[in-house]
N, C-alpha and C positions, 0 to 999 in steps of 0.2 A: 584161574585166569580166564577172563572173558574172551570168547571167540570173536575174532575180528568180523564186523558186520560187512557183508558183501555189498558192493555197489550195485544199483539196479541195472538190469539189462535194458538198453535203450535202442529203439529203432529210429534212425534218423532219416527223415524225408529229404533225399538228395536231388537237387535240380541241376547240378552241374554249375551252379552259380557260386559266387564267393561267400555269400552269407551262410548257406547251408553247409558248405565245405569247411569253413572256419568253425561252425557250430560242432560238426563231427570231430574236428581236430581238438577243440577245447575239451570236449567230453572224454575223448581218448586220453588226453594228458591228465585229466582228473581221475583216471582209473576206472571209468565206466566200461562195461562190456558193450561195445558199440557195433552195430551193423547198419549198413546203408541200404535204403530202398529207393529205387528210381521209378516213379509212377508215370506210366505211359497213358496220357489222356487222348481224347478224341481229336482227330484231324479231319478237316472238311474234305471229303472226297470229290465234292463238286467244284472245288476251287480250280480255276483255269491254270494256275501256276503250281508247280510241284514244290510245295513248301509244307513243312511239318508244323505241328503245334509248337508255338513259341516257348512253352515251358519244358518241352521234353523232346526236342529234335535230336538228330544223330550227333551233332557237335556237343550238345549238352550231356548226352549219355557218355560220349567219349571222355569228356572232362570229368564227369562223376567217377568213372572207372579209374581214371588217372589219379584222382585225389584219394580214392579208397586204397589204391595200391601204395601210395606214398605214406599214408598214415597207418597202414596195416590193419585194414578191416575188410570184411566181406561186403559185397554189394549185390543186391538182387533186383531184377527188373520185374515190375508188377503191372499187369495189364488192367487198367480201370476204364477202358474206353467206353464200354456199354453203360455203366452206371453214370459216368461223367456226361455222356450224351443225353441220357434220360433225365438226369437230375439237374444239370446245369445248362446245357445248350438248349434243350427243348423249352425250359422255363424262360430263358433269355428271349427266344423267338416268340413265345406266347405273350410275354410282357410287352414287346414292341407291337404286336398285333393289337393289343389293348391300349396302345398309345401311352405306355409307361416306359420309363428309362431305367432299366435294371442295373444292379451292380453284381455281376456274377461271381466276383472274388469273395464276397461275403458268404454267398451260398456255398461256394466250393470249400471254404474253410469249415463251415458248420457241418456240411454233409459228407464231404470227401476226405479232406486232410485230417480233420479232427473227429470225423464220424466213421466212415468206412475204414480208413487206414488205421485208426486207433483200435477198432474192433479186430481187424485183421492181425495187427501186431500182438494184441493180447492173446489171440488164439494160438499164436506161434510161441507164446511163453515170455514175451517182453513185458517189462514192468512199466515202461514209459515210452513216449515218443518225443522227438525233438524236431524243431524246424529252425530256419534262419530268420524268423520274424523279429522285427525290432519292437518288442513289447516286453513287459515284465509281469511275473506272477508272484504273489506273496501270500503266505498262509498266516492267519492271525491265531491268537490264543484259543479261539473257539473252533479251530479246524475249518474255518471258512476261507476259501481261496478268493483273492482279489486280483483283478486285471488292471495294469497300469500302462501308461504310455511309455514308449522306449526312451532311453536317455537322449538319443539323438533326435531332436524334434523335427529335423528336416527329413528323417527317414522313418519316423514313427508309423507303425502299421496297426496300432491298437484298434483303429476304426474298423478294419476288416475282420476283427475278431469279436465283435460285439455280440454275436449269437452263441458264443461258447457257454457251456454250463459248468456246474461244479465238478462233475466227473471228468469232463474233458480237461479242465484246468488242472485238476489234481494229478492227471496222468501225463502232463506236458511240461517240457523244458524249453526255454528260449535262451540259449547260451550267449547270444550276442545282444540281448535286450538291454544290457547295462553298458554297452560299448557304443562308441561313435563309429560311423562308417570309416572314417580315417583310421581309427584304431584297428578295425577289422582288416583293412587293407594292409596295414603295417604287420599284423600277425601273419597274414597270408604270405607276404613278401619274406618275412623272417624265416618262415618254415618252407620256403621255396615252392609255394603253391602259386603258379604263374597265372595271374588274371589280368595282366596289364592291357592286353589287347581285346578283352571280352567286353561286349556292350551288354547293359542290363535292359531287359524288355520292360517297357512301361505300358504296353497296350494289352487288350484282351487277348489271351493266348491262342484261342481257337479261331480267330479271324486272321487267317494267314496273310491276306492281301491288305489288311488294315483299313478296309473300306466297309463300313457298316451297311451302307445302302446296297452295295453289290452283294454282300453276304445275305441280307434279308431277301433280296430279289430271287436268289437261288433257292430259298427255303420256304417262302410263303407265296400265296396266291397273288396274281397280278392285280386283283381287285383292290388290294391295299395300296396300290400305287396310282390309283385313279386321280387325275388332275381335278382341281376344284378351286374355288375362290379363296383369295386372301382378303380378309376384311379387318377394319380397325374396330375399336371398342364401340363405335357408333354404328357398326354394321355397314359401313361404306366400303365399297370395293377398292382394294389397293392393287391387286394383281392376281396371279394364279400360282398355285403350288403344284408340286409334282408327286403328291401322295403324302398323307399326313404322317406316315411312319418315318419319313425322312427328317422330321423335325422334333425338337425337344424344347421344353420351357427355357426361355432365356436366350435361345439361339438367335444370332444376328445374320449369319451367313446364309445365302441362298434365298432371301426374301425378295421376291419380284415386286417392284413398285411401278410398273408401267401403267397402271390404272390411275396414278396420281398426276395432277397437273404439273408438279415439279418433281419428277421422279429422281430417286437416288440421292436426295439432299438431306432427308431426315432419317437418322438412324432408327430403325424399327427392330423390335425383338418379339419372339414368339411369346404370347401371353396365355394361350389356351387353344382348345379344339372344340369345334361343333361337329361331333362325329356323324350325327344323323344327316346333316346337310352337307357333310364333307367340306367344312370351312376351316381355314386356319385363321386364328384370331391373333392380331399383332398390336403392339402398343409401343409407346416411348419407354425409355429406360425407367422412369419413375413409376410406370404402370406395372412393372414386373415385381414390385416389392409386395410382400404379404405380412400381415400382422399375426397370423396363426396358421395352423395346419392340423390335420388329423393323421394319426399313425396307427397302423394295425399290427397285430402279432408282435407286440413288444415282448422281448425275451430278456428278463433280468438276469444278471450274473449270479445273484443270490437273493434270498429273502431280505437280507440286510441291505443289499444294494437297492432293492425296490423301495424299502422303507425310507432310505436316505433320499431317493429321488422324489418320492411323493411328499416328503416334508417340504421340499421346494427351496431349501436354503442354498444359495450359491450354485444352483444347477445350471449347466450349460449344455447346448446341443450343437452337434455338427450335422448339417443337412446334406453334405457331400464330403468326399475325402479331403479336399484342399480348403474346405470352408473354415473360417475363423469361428471357433465356438461362440455361440450367442446365448446370453442369459435368457432363461425361459421359466415358465411354470407349467406343471403337468396336472391335468384334471381328466382322469380316464384316458380316452383316446385323443383328447384335444390338447394341443400344445400352443401356448401363447408366448410370443416374444416380447421382451421389454422394448426392443426396437425392431421395426420392420426389416425383413430379410429378403435378399435378392434371389429370384428364380427358385422358388420352392417347387421341386420336381417330383411328381408321382413316380413311384418305383424305386427311387433312391432310398438309402437308409438314413434314418434319424438316429444318431448315436449320442447317448447322454453321458455327461461327465460331471464328476465332482472333483475339482482341481485336476489332477492328472489321472484320476481313477475312472475307468470305464464302468458304468453302472448297468448298461444294457442298450438295446436298440430294437427298432422295428421299421417296417416299410411305410413310407409316406404315401398317403392316399391322394 
């Protein structure tokens, strides 16, 4: 008689939110040996208001402990403040100093949640990790792991996972990836996990006051906030800006037009920067479209994914999280669109898809 195969030991990254909580519950019900881990990230000590990191504040920890007790699993608190600050926050600040608009969540997934935490869990003897991401992983007959969009297209988080590699995918479970948010909420309610009055955070977790400009002022030199000219594409003065770091490609808010004869009547958008002369370049909406872009450090999910992408058949790309995937062709670092795209922003991630499969992604130059 064959011995019954033991279920893997799983370390679940618990945030105190409904998605990670239901993920832990589902794994527990399926017979996995489950333990929860609450990661404490960096909180800004220079913030004038006493507010913790949005992903791991005291209320979130309290909720994570409550859920762990209800479903009958141990939970551990892990301090990752130093590595999070060095890897994620410092990079965020550096990118803005170089007039790029970063997406720290992609870096956090690659380096912290599925990097440091995965290695940490393996050292403790766990076979896999799990999170509450809305995405799916499938293994084919050649033992290659594929990453797909979550079933709930309104909550899909596959974009943020574009930098994961084969080892990371092979060691990861996404228990809610094949569920809708409504189904997750129903499971929580059925199992008396009370989340009715909890709001989900949609902002960058370590900016407690939700004001990027104020955050940057506290962490970088005032020289980055020197006022300068706002000019149009013909180099004619439009007004004055309050520091180039306060602007991003496609931005409309905060563009001074007092240098124009008929101020504030024509919608203008940030089109680019002239860093040496400290000028902000603006244009009309039609001027912000681009036919191509360059992408650096493309990381493919697998060799098979790279081959599929370079063949170029039915490949689409998202140039920001909420962007509608656009048909494109890939030639080295250059990406050409079939139709011009709005506000191609340096620092954001370009994520390549074939249907609902994520092939990989890199940083827009």
